C-alpha positions in Angstrom: -24.4 -53.3 2.6 -26.3 -50.5 0.6 -27.3 -49.0 4.0 -23.6 -48.7 5.0 -22.8 -47.0 1.7 -25.6 -44.6 2.0 -24.6 -43.6 5.8 -21.1 -43.0 4.3 -22.6 -40.8 1.5 -24.6 -38.9 4.1 -21.6 -38.6 6.5 -19.4 -37.0 3.7 -22.1 -34.8 2.5 -22.4 -33.5 5.9 -18.8 -33.1 6.5 -18.8 -31.0 3.1 -21.8 -28.9 4.1 -20.2 -28.0 7.7 -16.8 -27.1 6.0 -18.7 -24.9 3.5 -20.5 -23.0 6.1 -17.3 -22.6 8.2 -15.5 -21.4 5.0 -18.3 -19.1 4.2 -18.5 -17.6 7.6 -14.8 -17.1 7.8 -14.9 -15.5 4.3 -17.8 -13.2 4.9 -16.2 -12.0 8.2 -13.0 -11.5 6.6 -14.4 -9.7 3.5 -16.5 -7.2 6.3 -13.3 -6.6 8.3 -11.1 -6.0 5.2 -13.6 -3.4 3.8 -14.2 -1.8 7.2 -10.5 -1.6 8.5 -9.3 -0.8 4.7 -11.8 2.3 4.7 -10.7 3.4 8.2 -6.9 3.3 7.0 -7.9 4.8 3.6 -9.7 7.6 5.2 -6.8 8.4 7.4 -4.3 8.3 4.4 -6.7 10.5 2.3 -6.7 13.3 5.1 -2.7 13.1 4.9 -2.9 13.2 1.0 -5.0 16.2 1.1 -1.6 18.2 1.1 -1.8 17.7 -2.7 -4.6 20.0 -2.8 -3.7 22.6 -0.1 0.1 22.7 -0.7 1.1 21.3 -4.1 -1.7 22.9 -6.2 -3.6 19.6 -7.7 -7.1 19.6 -8.2 -9.8 17.5 -6.4 -10.1 15.2 -9.3 -6.7 14.5 -9.3 -6.7 14.0 -5.6 -9.7 11.8 -5.5 -8.2 9.5 -8.5 -5.1 9.4 -6.7 -6.6 8.2 -3.3 -9.0 5.7 -4.7 -6.1 4.1 -6.7 -4.1 3.7 -3.5 -7.0 1.6 -2.1 -5.6 -1.9 -3.2 -2.1 -0.9 -1.5 -4.0 -0.8 1.8 -5.9 -3.9 1.3 -2.6 -5.7 0.3 -1.0 -4.7 3.4 -3.7 -5.5 6.0 -4.8 -8.9 4.5 -2.5 -11.1 7.0 -3.7 -9.2 9.9 -7.3 -9.2 9.1 -7.4 -13.1 8.1 -5.7 -13.8 11.6 -8.4 -11.9 13.6 -11.3 -13.2 11.0 -9.8 -17.2 11.6 -9.3 -16.5 15.4 -12.7 -15.0 15.9 -14.7 -17.6 13.8 -13.1 -20.6 15.6 -13.5 -19.0 19.2 -17.3 -18.3 18.2 -17.8 -21.8 16.8 -16.3 -23.2 20.2 -18.6 -21.1 22.2 -21.6 -21.9 20.3 -20.7 -25.7 20.3 -20.6 -25.8 16.5 -17.1 -27.3 16.6 -18.4 -30.1 18.2 -20.4 -31.0 15.1 -17.3 -31.5 13.4 -16.0 -34.0 15.8 -19.6 -35.7 16.1 -19.5 -36.2 12.3 -15.9 -37.9 12.6 -14.0 -35.0 11.4 -10.5 -35.2 13.2 -8.5 -32.1 14.2 -5.8 -32.6 11.7 -8.2 -32.8 8.9 -10.0 -29.7 10.1 -6.3 -28.0 10.1 -5.6 -29.4 6.5 -8.8 -27.8 5.4 -8.3 -24.4 7.0 -4.8 -24.7 5.4 -6.4 -25.1 2.0 -8.5 -22.0 2.8 -5.2 -20.1 3.8 -3.4 -21.2 0.5 -6.4 -19.8 -1.7 -6.0 -16.4 0.3 -2.0 -16.5 -0.3 -2.5 -16.8 -3.9 -4.8 -13.9 -3.9 -2.3 -12.0 -1.7 0.3 -12.6 -4.2 -1.8 -11.4 -7.3 -2.7 -8.5 -5.4 0.8 -7.4 -4.1 2.5 -8.7 -7.2 0.4 -7.3 -10.1 -2.8 -5.5 -9.1 -1.4 -3.1 -6.3 1.6 -2.0 -8.4 -0.5 -1.4 -11.3 -3.0 1.0 -9.4 -0.2 2.7 -7.8 1.6 3.4 -10.9 -1.9 4.6 -12.4 -1.8 6.8 -9.3 1.3 8.3 -9.9 0.7 8.8 -13.7 -2.3 11.0 -12.5 -0.4 13.3 -10.6 2.6 13.3 -13.5 -0.1 14.4 -16.0 -2.1 16.9 -13.9 -0.9 20.6 -13.9 -1.2 23.1 -11.3 -5.1 23.1 -11.8 -5.7 24.3 -7.9 -3.1 26.9 -8.1 -5.4 29.9 -7.7 -6.7 28.9 -4.2 -3.2 28.7 -3.1 -2.5 32.3 -3.7 -2.6 34.2 -0.3 -1.4 37.6 0.6 1.9 38.1 2.6 2.9 34.2 2.1 5.6 32.6 0.0 4.0 30.1 -2.5 6.2 27.0 -3.5 3.7 25.0 -5.2 5.8 24.3 -8.2 9.3 23.3 -8.8 11.7 26.1 -9.1 9.4 29.0 -8.6 8.8 31.1 -5.5 5.8 33.6 -5.4 5.2 36.1 -2.9 2.3 38.6 -2.9 2.0 41.5 -0.6 -1.8 42.3 -0.9 -4.9 40.8 -2.5 -7.3 43.4 -3.6 -11.4 43.3 -3.4 -11.5 43.1 -7.2 -9.5 39.8 -7.4 -6.1 41.5 -8.3 -2.9 41.6 -6.4 -0.4 44.3 -5.6 3.4 44.3 -5.1 4.3 40.9 -6.6 7.5 39.2 -6.4 8.5 36.0 -8.3 11.6 34.1 -8.2 12.2 31.7 -10.9 15.0 29.2 -10.9 13.3 26.5 -12.9 15.5 26.8 -15.8 19.5 27.1 -16.6 19.4 31.1 -15.8 17.5 32.3 -13.1 15.2 35.4 -13.1 13.4 37.7 -10.5 10.4 39.6 -11.3 8.8 42.2 -9.4 5.3 43.8 -10.5 3.2 46.4 -8.9 0.0 44.8 -9.9 -1.1 41.5 -11.5 -4.2 39.2 -12.2 -4.5 35.4 -12.4 -6.1 34.1 -15.6 -6.8 30.5 -14.5 -9.1 28.3 -16.8 -8.9 25.2 -18.8 -7.3 26.4 -21.7 -4.2 28.5 -20.1 -2.9 29.5 -16.6 -1.3 32.7 -16.8 0.0 35.5 -14.2 -0.7 38.7 -16.1 1.7 41.3 -14.6 1.9 45.1 -14.8 4.3 47.9 -14.3 7.3 46.2 -12.9 10.9 44.9 -13.6 12.6 41.8 -14.4 16.2 40.8 -13.5 17.9 38.0 -15.6 20.9 36.4 -14.0 23.1 34.7 -16.3 26.3 33.2 -14.4 28.1 36.8 -13.2 26.0 39.0 -15.5 22.9 40.7 -14.5 20.4 42.1 -17.2 17.3 44.1 -16.2 14.5 45.6 -18.0 11.2 47.0 -17.1 7.7 46.3 -18.6 4.3 47.5 -18.7 2.7 44.2 -19.1 3.8 40.5 -19.2 2.4 37.2 -19.2 4.0 34.7 -17.0 2.7 31.4 -17.9 2.3 28.9 -15.0 1.2 25.9 -17.1 4.6 25.2 -18.0 5.7 24.6 -14.3 5.7 21.1 -12.5 4.4 20.5 -9.2 6.8 19.6 -6.1 5.0 16.5 -5.8 7.1 13.3 -6.3 6.1 12.4 -9.9 9.0 9.6 -10.5 7.5 6.1 -9.7 8.8 4.5 -6.6 10.1 0.7 -6.8 6.9 -0.6 -5.1 4.7 1.1 -7.9 6.6 -0.4 -10.8 5.4 -3.6 -12.6 6.8 -6.9 -11.4 8.2 -7.9 -14.8 10.4 -4.6 -14.8 11.7 -5.5 -11.1 12.7 -9.4 -12.3 14.3 -7.8 -15.6 16.4 -5.3 -13.5 17.4 -7.8 -11.0 18.4 -10.4 -13.7 20.7 -7.8 -15.4 22.4 -6.9 -12.4 23.2 -10.2 -11.6 24.3 -10.9 -14.9 26.3 -7.6 -14.8 24.6 -6.3 -17.9 23.2 -2.9 -16.8 21.2 -1.8 -19.9 17.8 -1.4 -18.8 16.9 2.2 -18.5 13.5 3.7 -19.0 11.2 6.4 -18.0 10.3 4.4 -14.8 13.4 2.8 -13.7 17.2 3.2 -14.0 18.8 -0.2 -13.3 21.8 0.2 -11.1 23.5 -2.2 -8.7 22.8 0.2 -5.8 18.9 -0.5 -6.0 19.4 -4.1 -6.3 18.7 -4.7 -2.5 15.8 -2.6 -2.7 14.4 -4.5 -5.7 15.1 -7.8 -4.0 13.1 -6.7 -0.8 10.3 -5.5 -2.9 10.1 -9.0 -4.5 10.2 -10.6 -1.3 7.2 -8.5 0.0 5.1 -9.3 -3.1 5.8 -13.1 -3.6 7.3 -14.4 -0.5 5.8 -12.6 2.6 2.2 -14.1 1.8 3.7 -17.4 2.9 3.3 -16.4 6.5 -0.5 -16.8 5.7 -0.7 -20.5 6.1 1.5 -20.4 9.2 -1.1 -17.9 10.8 -3.8 -20.4 9.8 -2.1 -23.3 11.4 -1.4 -21.5 14.9 -5.1 -20.6 14.9 -5.8 -24.3 14.7 -4.4 -24.8 18.1 -7.7 -23.2 19.3 -9.4 -26.5 18.6 -6.7 -28.6 20.9 -8.2 -27.4 24.2 -12.0 -27.1 24.6 -14.0 -24.4 26.5 -14.7 -26.7 29.1 -11.1 -27.0 30.0 -9.7 -24.8 32.8 -6.8 -23.8 30.6 -9.1 -22.9 27.6 -8.8 -18.9 28.3 -5.0 -19.1 29.1 -4.4 -21.3 25.6 -6.4 -18.7 23.8 -4.2 -15.9 24.9 -1.1 -17.7 24.3 -2.3 -18.5 20.7 -3.2 -15.0 20.0 0.1 -13.5 21.3 2.2 -16.0 19.6 0.4 -15.5 15.9 0.5 -11.5 16.5 4.3 -12.2 17.2 4.7 -13.9 14.2 2.9 -11.2 12.1 5.3 -8.7 13.5 8.2 -11.0 12.6 7.0 -11.1 9.0 7.0 -7.4 8.7 10.0 -6.6 10.6 12.2 -9.2 9.2 11.7 -8.1 5.6 13.6 -5.0 6.3 16.8 -6.9 7.2 16.2 -9.7 4.8 18.7 -8.3 2.2 21.5 -6.8 4.5 23.6 -9.8 3.9 23.4 -13.4 2.2 22.7 -14.9 5.8 20.0 -12.8 6.3 18.3 -13.4 3.2 18.9 -17.4 3.5 17.5 -16.9 7.4 14.5 -14.7 6.0 13.8 -17.6 3.1 13.9 -20.4 5.8 12.0 -19.1 8.8 8.4 -19.5 7.5 9.1 -23.2 6.1 11.0 -24.2 9.1 8.2 -22.8 11.5 5.5 -24.4 9.6 7.1 -27.7 9.4 7.9 -27.6 13.3 4.7 -26.4 14.3 2.6 -28.9 12.3 4.5 -31.6 13.7 3.9 -30.2 17.2 0.1 -29.7 16.2 -0.1 -33.3 15.0 1.5 -34.7 18.4 -0.8 -32.4 20.3 -4.1 -33.9 18.9 -2.8 -37.4 18.3 -3.9 -38.6 21.8 -6.9 -36.1 22.2 
């Protein structure tokens, strides 16, 4: 009797060990792939964001802070795809090395194996919800605040002769010539940032650009003030044009995907209750943005439910062994179906809020698909 209990304990311990190894291998491969693909996508985006420096006048410090804070958004977007690739690869690798056979030898059923994989996928689902619902919006909002609080601290490098400069909102600068001593000749400024616009011409000028002030000091010129139908003109010998008071052309108002989840829930609730009172610096709560808010909440909290479905589909790799003539065909079919599900999860989100029927269908697809596929999987491995 004691020998039987001892064997059961040994068997149970071995099952735990092999599942732990499987989870460890999958997790390590997943993390490596996440960081690798994430860095590739992040580098490509970083190149695109370099316009902040070359065109919008922000400094390198602001640029690097912004792109680093956007990294969690990238990780959030690629997690389902990376999980699919990781799980698919590890199961195929285990089958190739006959390591899956160890599971079956120690009495692990294929349904039990699938259930363990689903538990692993549920942990990742919760992580995905946390990143998408809280961490990623927080980091994106911080990134937007960096842009909002930064000035045009890289403006000097944008000044080039014979080129119109539109780095700041409401201000156009044209310089005909840059001299060897760092001064400029024949300068034209069109300032429409305030209620009344003005045009300034100066024969000469110099930029004073340091941490304390950013001034375009102009010499020997004329100012035209345009006030409705009146035009006032006067000449000057020297005038300081303050650049620090101008904002960049970069979009500074937070986008909906950058806003805290709690704000989105409050706004959605107030729109549903027809009580439109939420209006702060980051969000003006109006009925016309309800569908956009609902779509964003689906992306943060509902789309991750496709991860267990992906895991279940990958478990079909255990149905046919590598010795079966249909193994390669089965592997290709599973890959294509799972990839198609990933495309559906991304594409259907765009149309999830166009009508109540579309919303209902979007909410039903992952649950119905999971139940039907799980039943089919059970029937397939029942007699195997």
